[in-house]
N, C-alpha and C positions, 0 to 999 in steps of 0.2 A: 502494498500501499504506500509507501514514505516515496517508493522511487516514481510513484504516478499520483501524485500529491494534489488532490482539489483543493484548489486555494480559496472557492467559493466557501467551504466550510467556513473561513476564518472572518466570521464576523464582526458587524461593529461594537459588540460589546462583550464577544462570548464566541466557543466555537459549537456549529451544529450542522450534521448530516445527519443521512441515513444510513442505516445499522444491515449490515454489513458492507453496504455500497461505497458510501462516504466515509465510513469511520468504523475500524474494526480493531483487532486488536492489537496488530501490530501498530496500529497509528496510534494507542493511545500509548504504548512503551516510549514511542517518540514524542509525544507529548510532553512523556515523563521525564525524559533527556532535554528538552529542550527548556522546559517551565526549570525544572532543576539547574539547569547552565544559569539560566536570567536571573533566577533569585541567589543562586549562589553557595560554592560547596561549604558545608560545614552550620547552614543554615536549617532553622527546624519549621515546620510548615505541616497543616492541618489537611487532610485527605479525607472525605466522604465520596458519598452515592447515595441517588435516589433509586424509587422502586422500580424502575426497569429490568425488564429480562435481561435484556444487553448489559447490565450496568455492573455485574460482580465480577464477570469476565474480562472486561475493558479496566475495572477498577485495580483488580489484579496485576493487569501489565502494567496500567500507570504505577504504581506501587514500584516496583522492574526497575522503571526506567529514574523514576528519581532515588531510589536508593544508589542505583548505580552512577548516580554524578556526587555522593556522598553528602547526601542531605540527609536528615532525622526528620521521620514523620510519627505525627501523633493521629492516630486510626479512629475516625467517630464513628465509622460505619452506615448505617442508613439515615439519613439528616435531610430536615428543611434547609432551605438554603441561608434564610437568615442564622442559621446555627452557623453556618460557616462566617459569618461576617462578624460574630459574635465573635466565637471564638478566637478568632486572630486577632479579635482588637484585646480582648477580654486578658487574655492570656499572654498577649507581649511577641505573637509568631511574625515569623519571617515572610510568612506569605498562606495560600490554601488553595484548593484545586477541590469541586466537587465532577463527580459523571452526574452532570445531568442536561437534559434539554429542554428543563419547566416545563411549557403549557403546549408542547407540539404534542401532536399524535405519537401512538407508542412505539410507530416502527422508527422513531428518531433517538438520538443520544446526542450528546456532545458533552462540552466540558466548561464549568463557570473558572474562570481564574483572578486571583486577588495576589496581590504585595503583601507586605507590611501596612498595618494600619486598616488593613481590609479597601483598601483602594485596589477597581476593580483594572484589570489588565487586559487593555482590547485596544484593537485600531488606535494607532497614535498615542498610544500609553504604552506598547509595548509587544503588544501581540505581532505586529510585524515583523517584529526581531524574531520570534517563535518560530513564524511562517517561514522566514528563511532558514534559520535552523535544522527544519523541517526537512527544507530543499535539498539544504547541502548534506545531511544523513552526517555517516562515518562515526556516529557516537560508539564510545566506549563504556570503560570501566575507570569512574575515581581509584587511585591508588588504596582507599580505603572506604567499603562502601558504608552508606549511611543504616541506621537502625530503626525500627518501627516497635511503638509502642500502642499499642491497642486503650485506649480513655474512651468508647464509644460511651458506656454507661455513664461514665462520672460526668462528662460534656455533657451529655443531652441533660441530666439533671442540672450540672451549674444552672445550662440554658432555661430550661422552667421554671427551675427557682428565682431567676432574676427576671425573666418577664409578668411571670405572675405576683411579685412581690412589688411590683408598681404600678399596683392599680388593686381599689380595695374590696369588699366580701361584693359579693353578686347575689345575695342569696335571695330565693326563690324565683328569678329570673328566669323565663321558656326558652333555653336557647337550641335550634336547631344547628348542627354544627355538618357540615358537607366537606371531609377533604379528597373526596372524590378519587379515592382507593390508593391516593398519593401518599408522599410524603408526612402530612401529620395523620395519617389514618392512626388513629389510637391515643396519641397524644397529646392533640388537642383536642378532643371531646374530654381527656382529663383532666386537662389542665382548666376547663369553663366549671368541672363537677369541683374540683378542689377548693375555687374560688367559692364555693356554694351554690354555683349555677343548676337549676331544672336542665340535664341538658339529654335532650334527642337526635343521636346520632344518624350518620345516615351516609352510606358507601364506605365503611369506615374500618374497612381490613386492608391493609399493603396489597396491592396486587398489580402487576408492573403491568399487566394487558390493559389494564382501564376499562373493564366492563362495564360502571355503569354508566359511564357520561365522556367528554371530552374531559383532557388534561386541563382544556382552558374551560375557564368559566365563564361564559357569558349568559345574558336575561335567557334563552332559551336550551342552553347548555344546562340549566340548573334547576329546569322547571319540576324534577321532582323534589329539590325544597321550598318550591314554593308551595307544592302541594302537601308539601308535611306543616311547616308552618302553618298553612290555613285552616287543613283539618286538623291539628293539635292545639290550636289557638296559641298559639309561641307567641313573644314575645320581639323577636329577634332570629332572622337567620343569617349565618356565615358560611360561605362556601371557598373554597383555597381552589386554586391551582396547583400541579401537578407536583411543586416540588415548595412551596408555599409561600412564596417570595409577592403573591396576588390574593388580592380577597375581596370577596362582593358583598354586599348584603340584602337581606330582603325585609321591608318592613313585616308589622303585623296584620296588616292588609293582604302582603303577599307581593306586592310594589317591588322590582328590585331596584338597588341604589349600586350607580358607579361609583370609582372612582373619586371624580371631581363634586360630587354632590356630601359624600361622606368625608371628603377634606373638609367643606365650607363649614359642614356640622361638628368636629375638633376644632376648626377653628374657634366658630363662638364661643363652645364647649368652653376652652381651655389655653386660647392665645390672650396674651399677656399685652398690655400697650409697650411697644417698641420693638415687640420679637417677628422674627422674618421668619417668611414662609416662601418655601420653593414652588413652580409650580409649571407647569409649560401649556403651550400655544390651545391646545384643543380641549381644553377643563373652558368649561361654562366662566361666563362673566360671573354668575355666583360669587365665586371662589373670593375675584379681588375685591366685591362686594365685602362679602365680612372680614377678607382682611383688612379695609380701609375702615368700616364699622366697628373694628376691635383695635384700630390705633396701633395696627401692624404695622410691616413693612413687607409689602409683595415682591418677590423675585422672581422676575421669566428665564426661563432656560428651554434646552432643547430635553424632548423626550431621551429619556435612558437613563439608566440605572447608574451607572457612569459620570453622566454629568448632573444628575442628581446628586449624587454622593458630594462629589467637588465641591457643590455648592453648600450644602447643606455643612459642611465642615469648613470649609474656609470662609463662608459666613457669617458661621453659627447662629443657622435657624433652625427653629422650633420643631417646624414639622415641615412633608411637603407630601405633592402626592399627583398622583399622574390617574389622565379618567379610567386610564388598560386595568387599576385596580392596587398598582404600587403605593405602598404610604411607606412615608421613612418618618423616623424621629431622633429626636438628638438624645434619648432617652437610651436608645438601642446603637448609640454612637453613630448616627447620621444615616444606618443603610434603613432599608426597606424590610418590613417585619409583617408576614398576615394576621399571623396570630396576637402578635399587638395588638395590632391596626383591631381587631376583634376584640379582644380586652377591653379595650380603650372604648370603644362604641357601646360594648354592654354597659364600662361603665359611666358613660354619659346616660346612659337611658335610667338606671339607678340612682344619680345624683339627680337628673331633674324632675324625677317619678312621672315623666310625662311617655304618651304614647308614642314610638317610633315617627310614625308616619304626623303625627301632630308636628313635631320637631320639623319634619321634611317639609309638612305645608305651611312653616314660618319663614322659610326662606323667598325670597325674590325669586319670580318664575321667570324660567325664558325656556324658547321651544326652539332642538334641535336638532338637526339631519345630517346625515353622517352615510358615505357612498366610498366606494374606490374602486378604482379600474384596473387592469393586468397591464403593466409595463413592464418590459425588457429594463436586467438592471442595469444595463449597456445607457440606456437610454432615459432612465425616467429621471436622473439629476439634471442632465439639460434640458429633458422638459419641463420641469417644475422652474427655470433659471426662467426660461422663454417667458411662462404665464406671470411670471413675477414681474418681468421688464414690458409687458402687457397691460397689465393691470396699473402699473405706475402709471404708463403714461396715459389712461384713462382717466388719471386723478383719484386715485385712491391713494388714502393712507395706508403705507406699509411698514409692516413689520418683519427682519426674515432672521429673525432667532434663530426658528426650524423649520426649514422650508417658507412658505410667503402666508402672511397673514393680511388682509388688506380688509380696511375696517370701512365701512360706512356710516350714516348718522345713525341710523335704525339697529345695526347689527356689523357680523362680522363675517369673513369666510375662510377658508385654511386650507390651502393644498402643499402638501409634504408628501415625499418620497419614501416609502418603508425602510427601516433599516435592517430590514429581516426577510423579509417579503420580496417580489418583483412585481410590484404594487405601488400604485400611487393613490396615498391616502384624503380625501378631501370631507372636508366640514365647513355648514353652516350654522350660525346662530341667532334668533332674533329674537323678540318678544311676542310673536306671534308664528304658527306654523307655518300659514302661506307665505311670509316672508322670508323664511327662514328656507323654505323650498325656490323663493325666488331666487335665492342668495348661489344656494348649491347650483341650481341652473348653469349661475354668469362661473362658476366654475369649472362644472363641467364642460362648459362649450372652449372655456379657456384652456384647459388643460388637452383637448382633445385637438383644436387645433396645433397645437403646441406639439404635441404626439407626431401629429402627421408631418408637419416643417421638419 
């Protein structure tokens, strides 16, 4: 595999591909070597994996490559990705890597890679260097091989004690927990239970084939949780993605609450004057409304956990969020954590004494429309740039933090290339649905012409 490396698996924030077509055991061992050389001989790193069927064999060969480069390994076993960030930061490790394809379908796998302080190694921050090492090959063994210590049980306990200790009792709160057979199976529901919640688990057994639903939580894929919340009269539903770094919520009425609305609620509940909040261009205007209402400081950044973690740490932000359900907190070392986000929302409900839907209804209302079109990776960035030039010439106020966001007097439209798939994503928002649909049509026409040019 190393001799016929598919460079497309090296993506903006991590490594992902279909197993064994793009990524196999030989590839994993090569990544271990490249990662080990990048971090440095004699350093200590964390290694973990998710529940996917191919993860055990990939992690075994990954470990071999790292040890051959003379690094020490703290092995964590099956972990949610937030534990990777926690352990590196908490124990002062020099980096870490977990075998995971996050929310991708079961046949995918990959690697999420960090250096010290849990900074993500992505393209532009070191992943291209690892890719070049893989292309050159010629890996050997260090004079002295590294050693591995299996701390899986103690690390998981430390992590769960840490995040559960930062919220108050949840006594009597009825919570549906759906890890989708992923990395939070068992541990997510037990953590809510230890805080006193009346827990109703769903899809709570780890299974790398993901038989119950897609590893990606979407309003359609978590329909089972919606039904559970409504039929059992629960106060809250919480759904995680395959590796636990994303979360969606369900109100007691069965409405699915995505990341930007959840962030707005957390801002209203917890933000103190002067504190900073990181968000991305596709987030609803309600996020900025609430930040300013609470006298906070809004920080707009690009989509992606590498950009968010950097902004969280360098700016000292209190929290952040993406519409996809990545939720970031200063308490979790500036990293995203789906389980901690779930605990915070539950804590918010207990503190407020209100129904989840009541809190949502009190937020300012906007209507949003989202579409995406296929666009080859070779042209999608240029097409968005051409659309930006056209919208700018037509007099729209442009913000180009990530793609192109064009503002009107009564709303906005956003056109951005996907960082993980050959698609262009378009979002429009306005006070009413009809106007949002008009704006999305402008976006579709603009990108359609740009693709044809």
